[in-house]
Legacy VTK file of the C-alpha trace (Angstrom):
# vtk DataFile Version 3.0
C-alpha trace
ASCII
DATASET POLYDATA
POINTS 265 float
191.441 -72.774 162.059
189.665 -69.529 161.336
185.883 -69.385 161.648
184.435 -66.754 159.329
180.906 -65.461 158.761
180.326 -64.322 155.152
177.213 -62.185 155.542
175.120 -60.576 152.802
172.596 -57.832 153.429
170.548 -55.718 151.036
167.780 -53.134 150.932
166.398 -55.010 147.958
165.541 -58.650 147.494
163.140 -61.119 145.996
159.499 -60.444 146.965
158.630 -62.646 149.955
156.215 -62.336 152.850
158.499 -62.219 155.864
157.785 -63.159 159.471
155.838 -60.446 161.272
157.753 -58.404 163.826
161.268 -59.517 162.747
163.498 -57.554 160.362
167.026 -57.781 158.950
168.444 -55.860 161.942
167.002 -58.493 164.277
168.540 -61.174 162.067
171.976 -59.526 162.191
171.773 -58.882 165.941
170.938 -62.550 166.494
173.817 -63.608 164.228
176.387 -61.431 166.018
175.238 -62.565 169.454
175.157 -66.244 168.479
178.512 -66.396 166.666
180.660 -64.527 169.182
184.362 -64.779 168.470
183.925 -65.467 164.747
185.300 -63.130 162.098
182.597 -61.185 160.254
182.858 -60.127 156.632
179.841 -58.252 155.323
178.867 -57.441 151.747
176.229 -54.714 151.728
174.658 -55.012 148.289
172.307 -52.368 146.905
171.821 -50.921 150.389
170.199 -47.538 150.992
172.032 -44.854 152.958
170.144 -45.529 156.207
171.111 -49.199 156.178
174.757 -48.419 155.399
174.902 -45.873 158.205
173.358 -48.334 160.634
175.923 -51.002 159.702
178.839 -48.604 160.102
177.594 -47.108 163.370
176.431 -50.198 165.231
178.586 -53.127 164.075
182.299 -53.852 164.049
182.863 -55.964 160.932
186.314 -57.251 160.052
185.460 -56.149 156.517
182.484 -54.184 155.164
182.242 -54.030 151.375
179.574 -52.023 149.528
178.460 -53.459 146.173
175.699 -53.212 143.592
175.973 -56.698 142.138
172.609 -58.262 142.858
171.964 -61.457 144.815
174.104 -64.003 142.901
176.874 -61.484 142.209
177.185 -60.446 145.840
177.414 -64.111 146.842
180.293 -64.569 144.404
182.014 -61.479 145.826
182.084 -63.165 149.223
183.238 -66.406 147.606
186.163 -64.572 145.979
187.145 -63.063 149.332
187.050 -66.516 150.922
189.220 -67.923 148.132
191.795 -65.207 148.769
192.042 -65.549 152.534
191.023 -69.137 153.214
193.115 -72.123 154.197
191.899 -75.691 153.822
190.861 -76.164 157.446
189.055 -72.809 157.771
185.289 -72.804 158.305
183.154 -70.456 156.232
179.465 -69.775 156.819
177.662 -68.027 153.964
174.589 -66.417 155.507
171.818 -64.167 154.189
170.004 -61.424 156.086
166.744 -63.279 156.764
167.645 -66.056 159.219
167.541 -66.579 162.971
169.763 -69.030 164.866
169.517 -70.902 168.138
172.474 -70.808 170.575
173.778 -74.272 169.590
174.320 -73.181 165.963
178.109 -72.514 165.973
178.978 -75.833 167.623
176.588 -77.651 165.281
178.220 -76.225 162.155
181.604 -77.522 163.265
180.101 -80.902 164.125
178.286 -81.226 160.815
181.406 -80.512 158.778
183.045 -83.581 160.328
180.602 -85.687 158.334
179.499 -83.639 155.319
181.021 -81.435 152.624
178.283 -78.832 153.014
176.138 -78.127 156.068
172.939 -76.183 156.643
171.114 -75.617 159.909
167.797 -74.929 158.167
165.544 -77.945 157.595
163.290 -77.138 154.641
159.653 -78.118 155.201
159.203 -78.658 151.450
161.402 -81.776 151.749
158.564 -83.535 153.602
155.345 -84.743 151.958
153.270 -84.224 155.107
153.922 -80.500 154.747
151.028 -78.406 153.419
153.537 -76.501 151.246
154.685 -77.180 147.688
156.829 -80.321 147.843
160.398 -80.684 146.622
160.459 -82.832 143.439
162.700 -85.444 145.063
160.355 -85.707 148.031
157.416 -86.422 145.713
158.985 -89.740 144.746
158.620 -91.165 148.257
155.918 -91.586 150.841
157.182 -89.171 153.460
160.272 -87.262 152.367
163.221 -87.122 150.031
165.565 -90.111 150.218
168.045 -89.497 153.006
170.759 -91.017 155.191
170.913 -90.273 158.917
173.950 -89.687 161.140
173.944 -89.429 164.934
176.540 -86.875 166.010
177.772 -86.116 169.532
175.202 -83.347 170.056
172.928 -83.337 166.965
171.173 -85.650 164.563
171.866 -85.061 160.872
170.450 -86.202 157.565
171.525 -85.812 153.964
169.571 -83.658 151.518
169.489 -82.811 147.823
169.682 -79.012 148.165
169.532 -75.946 150.350
169.459 -72.151 150.003
172.475 -69.886 149.543
172.998 -70.078 153.321
175.400 -72.912 154.120
178.730 -73.783 155.743
181.774 -75.249 154.028
185.474 -75.776 154.735
188.182 -73.938 152.849
189.230 -77.200 151.214
185.819 -77.823 149.638
185.321 -74.136 148.864
188.495 -74.081 146.767
187.771 -77.411 145.072
184.236 -76.375 144.063
184.953 -72.792 142.992
184.465 -73.734 139.334
180.911 -74.904 140.044
179.901 -71.838 142.053
181.519 -69.392 139.614
178.230 -69.343 137.672
176.896 -66.962 140.334
179.362 -64.323 139.151
177.203 -63.525 136.127
173.911 -65.310 136.897
170.658 -63.372 136.737
169.059 -65.469 139.485
170.115 -67.822 142.266
171.382 -71.243 141.214
171.256 -72.838 144.641
168.809 -75.645 143.854
170.333 -76.560 140.492
173.915 -76.338 141.763
173.228 -78.578 144.727
171.363 -81.112 142.579
174.437 -81.265 140.328
177.068 -81.356 143.052
175.228 -83.946 145.181
174.602 -85.952 141.983
170.845 -86.307 142.332
168.993 -88.728 140.015
167.959 -87.180 136.722
164.273 -86.366 136.176
162.488 -86.103 132.836
161.343 -82.520 133.339
162.254 -79.334 131.524
164.203 -77.885 134.456
166.424 -80.955 134.662
167.038 -81.008 130.912
168.399 -77.473 131.351
170.793 -78.836 133.984
172.292 -81.353 131.573
175.148 -79.213 130.154
176.377 -78.434 133.672
175.849 -82.011 134.860
178.080 -83.172 132.016
180.614 -80.387 132.558
181.065 -81.324 136.220
180.524 -85.062 135.853
184.063 -85.878 136.991
183.763 -83.896 140.227
183.350 -86.043 143.332
179.882 -86.413 144.782
179.366 -84.007 147.654
177.191 -84.632 150.688
174.933 -81.916 152.105
173.963 -82.388 155.748
170.957 -80.876 157.489
170.599 -80.598 161.253
167.393 -82.186 162.613
165.620 -80.535 164.240
166.752 -77.274 162.681
168.847 -74.712 164.523
168.185 -71.923 162.006
164.963 -70.397 160.760
164.408 -68.826 157.347
162.254 -65.750 157.938
159.781 -66.438 155.158
156.316 -66.762 156.621
155.092 -69.274 154.044
157.674 -71.826 155.241
157.102 -71.640 158.984
156.547 -75.044 160.575
154.420 -75.856 163.623
156.516 -75.119 166.663
158.807 -72.546 165.009
157.190 -69.631 166.846
157.918 -71.181 170.226
161.398 -72.550 169.390
162.653 -69.257 167.919
160.671 -66.920 170.230
158.761 -65.299 167.363
155.871 -62.885 167.791
152.506 -64.574 167.091
152.056 -64.909 163.327
148.930 -64.481 161.239
149.306 -67.693 159.221
147.280 -67.892 156.021
145.609 -71.052 157.374
144.441 -69.095 160.422
142.897 -66.387 158.274
140.475 -68.685 156.439
LINES 1 266
265 0 1 2 3 4 5 6 7 8 9 10 11 12 13 14 15 16 17 18 19 20 21 22 23 24 25 26 27 28 29 30 31 32 33 34 35 36 37 38 39 40 41 42 43 44 45 46 47 48 49 50 51 52 53 54 55 56 57 58 59 60 61 62 63 64 65 66 67 68 69 70 71 72 73 74 75 76 77 78 79 80 81 82 83 84 85 86 87 88 89 90 91 92 93 94 95 96 97 98 99 100 101 102 103 104 105 106 107 108 109 110 111 112 113 114 115 116 117 118 119 120 121 122 123 124 125 126 127 128 129 130 131 132 133 134 135 136 137 138 139 140 141 142 143 144 145 146 147 148 149 150 151 152 153 154 155 156 157 158 159 160 161 162 163 164 165 166 167 168 169 170 171 172 173 174 175 176 177 178 179 180 181 182 183 184 185 186 187 188 189 190 191 192 193 194 195 196 197 198 199 200 201 202 203 204 205 206 207 208 209 210 211 212 213 214 215 216 217 218 219 220 221 222 223 224 225 226 227 228 229 230 231 232 233 234 235 236 237 238 239 240 241 242 243 244 245 246 247 248 249 250 251 252 253 254 255 256 257 258 259 260 261 262 263 264
């Protein structure tokens, strides 16, 4: 079994307020140190010359591909590479350039894929109604969180979820079987992570405009088997978007003190 990191990095990106004192180089350094012994394939999309030079000078990737495809297109480039080289029992981790990981992350990914088709190590705070953030539509239906099932693994607790970001792990078998669903990212103008996961995990339909737009793809992929997305609880990865920090994240991930909007009032 090969264990392969499929890493995307860019000088551009969607406008987000990132965690103070942590940048994409810190994210990559953490990734390389945490996933020692894994193969690393990097797509550098729309990167400026300084970033490209830094990648070439300071990191030994198994492959480094320069592209100008945009966020969805660069994801599909990595997916195509995985389709070419992957065998059914290989483990692939698609990862973006704005995450940090705790040391247990590699072992947890392998554990989670024993139970689930897709695995993420990032537990989204918007899936919980006690969060002060905007709440995921499926979480709004319940008192505390989205509907979920819980699994106790040898080292981690896991729960099912309706969706995650474009950072997730999958086996070669599932990657090949679901290529038709993810192929939309080849020409998409924006990320389809939420909609794709709602379709592939067969979430209940909602009478809202966004879900009506999902209908053609829901029908197209109706015959595909339901997939299960597992989330590690507590999380072993942190998305470096300041708005989604949870209490305790600074201490768990050794972050510099953050100026949270709530603290500025």
